[in-house]
N, C-alpha and C positions, 0 to 999 in steps of 0.2 A: 438629196436632202431628206427625203422621206425615210430612206434606209438609215441614215445617220440619226435621225430623230428617234427611230424605233430602237436603235442601239442604245441611245442615251436613256430612253425610257426603261430599258431592261437592266441597265447598270445598277440602279438602286436595289432591285430585287436580288441581283447576284450578290451584292455586298451584304444585303440582309441575310441571305442564306448562309454565306460564309461566317458572318458574325454569330448566327444561331448555332452553327456547327461548333464554333470555338467555345461558345457558352456551354453547350451540352457536353463537350469533351472536358471542359474545366470542372463542371459539376460531377461528371463521372469519376474523374481523378480524385476529387475531394471525398466522395462517398467511398471510393476504393481505399483511400488512405485511412479514413475513419474505421472502416471494417477491419483493415489489417491491424490497426492499433488496438481495437477492441479485442480481436482474436488473440493478438500477442499478449495482452494483459491477462486474458483468461488462461492461456496455455503456459505462460511463464510464472504465474503466481505460485503454483505448487512447488516447482523446483527451486524458486527463489526462497520460499519459506523453508524448504528443506535445507538449503545451504545456510540460511541464518540459524536454524536450530542446530545444525551440526557444528557450528562454531561456538556454541554455548556450553557451559558446564551444567551438570545435572542440577545443581542448586539454582542456577539462574533459570533453567527451564521450569523447575517446580515453583518458582516465584510467581504467584498469581497477580501481584500488583504491578509487575513490570510490563512494558510494552513488548508483545511477542515479536514485533518487527524490528526491534533494536537490540544489538548485541553490546552489552556494557563491558564485558571482559572477554574479548574473543580469544579462543584457544584452538589449537590443532590436536589436542589430546585424544579426541574421539577418533580421528583418522589414524593417529600413531598407534593407539591401542588395537585397532583393527588390523593395520598393516603388519604389526609384530605378533599378532595372534595366530598361532599355528592352525587353529580350526578354521579361521577365515581364509588363510592361505590355501587350505585344503579345498574349501568351497570354490575358490578362484581356479585352482588347478582342475577340479572336476568339470567346471563350466568350459574351460578351454579345451579339454580333451573331448568332451561331448560335442562341442560346437565344431571343432576341426574335423572330426570323423564324420559327423552328419553332413556338413557342407560338402566334403569330398564325395561321399556316397550319393548325395542328392545331385550334384552336378554330373557325375558319371551316368547315373540312371536317366536324368532328365535330358541330357544332350543326346544320348543314344535313342531314347524313346521318341523325342521330338524329331530327330532326323528321320527315323523310320516312318513316323506318322505323316510328316510333311512332304517328304521327297520319295520315299519308297512306297508308292501307291499299291495298296492291296485291298482285297474285299473287306469292307467294314472298317477301314481306317478312319473315315470321317466320324462314324458313330463312336469308335473307340476314343478318338481325340476329344470329342464332346464329353464322353463319360469320364475321362481323366480329369477334366476341369470340374465337372459336377461333384466329384468326390471331395474336392477342396471345400465345397459349400457345406458339407456336413459338419456340424459343430463338434469340437473335440470333447465337449461335455457329454455327448452321446456315445462317443467312441471309447472313452477310457474304461468303461465297465467291461465290454468284451475284450479289449486289449489287456486289461488287468488279468483276466483269466488266461490269455495266451502267454503273457509274460510270466505269470506264475507257473504255468505248465512247463515252461522252458527253464525254470529255476533262476530267473533273472530279476526277481524282485529284490529291492534294496541294493541294486547295482546300477552303476552308470551305464552299463552295456544294455540294460533294459531300456533306458532312454534313447540310446543310439538306435535301438530296434524300432521304437515307436515314433520318434520325431520325423522320420521321412514320410510318414503318413500325412503330415502337415505341409512339408516342404516340396516333395516331389510333384504332386499334382499342379500346383501353381507355377513352379519353375518350368515344368514341361509345357504348360500352356504358353508361357512367355516365349520359350524357345521355338515352339511350333510357329507362332506368328513371325518370328524373325527368320527362320529357315524358309518359310513360305514366301517371304518377300524377296529372296535372292533370285535373280533371273534364271530361268531354266536353261538358257543358252550356255551357262557355265557347266551345267550337268552334261549337256550334249557334247560340248567341246572336250570335257574331261574324259567322257566315255570313248570318244573318237580317238583320243590320244592313248587309250588303253588303261586309264586309271580305274582302280577298283573302288567300291563304295567306301571302305575305310579310308583309302587315300583321299577321296573327294571330301570326306568329313574333316580329316585332319588338315589338309592343305588349302581347302577352299572355304568350307562353311564355318569352321571355328574362327579363322581370322576375320572373315567378313562379319560374322555375328558376335564379335567380341563385346560390343556395348550391351547386347542382350544377355550375354553370359555374365557380365559384371552385375547387371541388374538382378539376375536370378541368384547370383552368389550372395549379394547383399541381403536379399530377402531371406534366403536360407540361413544366413548368419544371424539375422535379427530374430527370426522365429526360434532358432535353436538356443540362442543366448537368453531370450526373455520368456521362454515357456514356463508356465506356472502350474497348470492343471495336472499335467502328467507327472512331473516330479513330486507334487504334493500327494498324488495317489499311489505312486510306486516306490517312493523312497521314505524311509523312516529312521534310518541310522545316520547320525551326523557325518560320519566319515565318507559317505557316498552322496551327500547333498550338494547340489549346485548353488550358486549364489542366490538365485531367485527365492529359494525357500530357506536356505541356510541362514541368511541374515534375519529373516522374520522369526523363524522357529527357535533359534539359539539365543537371540537377544531379548526374548520375552521370557522372563523368569517368574512363573506364576502369574500374579497380578501386577508385577512390576515391569514397566516398559522402559527400556534404556533408550529414550528417544534420541539422544545425541548420537549414539553409535548406530542406531537403526537408520537415521537419516544419512549419516556419513556412509554407512554400508550401501544404502540404496543409490547414493550419488556415485560411489566408486563402481558399483555394478552397472550403472548407466553410462559410465565414461567410455568404454570401448565402442558401443554403437554410435555414440555421439561423434567420436573421432572418425569412425568409418564414414558416416554420412557427411561429415564436414568436408572430407576430401573427395568423396565419390558421389555426391548428390547429383551432379550434372549427368554422370553416366547412368545413374539409377533412373532419373526422369526420362532420359533419352531412350533407355532400354525399354521402359514400360510403355511409353507413347508409341514408339516404332513397332514394338511387338503387338500392340493392341490395334493399330490402325492399318498396318500393311498386310498384304496377303491376298 
């Protein structure tokens, strides 16, 4: 009886604890949703306003009496004028060329460097791996001056190939760091089994490490694509002729005529320029998050 009585006395405290946990969880969810809604409002307000502005005519944008958040006469003329503009098409082609070449170079260099630093142990490899990542922390606003002299000395100013030369200084260090974490997380037993079977290091990389580390490779590729597509400081410093401009500076520089800002086309051009990264992240966001978290926590 005494044991049963003790059990009955403990039951209210257990129920109270469970109820308290449910209440805490409920309030945690409420505050989480409030924070998410508040963050979404802050982050989505600029692109929504840009979309609204891009659907207006120049006269409606200049009308100070109208509500800036309401489109009275929606039109797609701003988008059509840009899409059919040969200069804008050139901006887009330049961005595509630079991005594709930079991403390809970045992934080749990063995969080879990460494989060597993570698996082919040699003297100073750990220090070198740390140094590779530390170079990524140097702001590009400090690097563009010496890089300007280097690019100028090579005769690549006002050329998209000058951008192809300097963009890897932004993409390679971080992508290498991601791949080092991923390659280091692969069990060493695979290396030993492959070596016993007579595999060479290049064969191990192509047949074992790249397939296993594919999420990390996708994450690094997305990062390199984003940086190459959205870079602004370097093209602003190195490119001055319209025929060599990428989208990031072409839209801004060519749609501002003196003190006249063609806001409808500027916002339409900015949205069109942001569309490729949005599409990439929409389909590959899970791979990107998985690649970053696994490469940062394993090893």
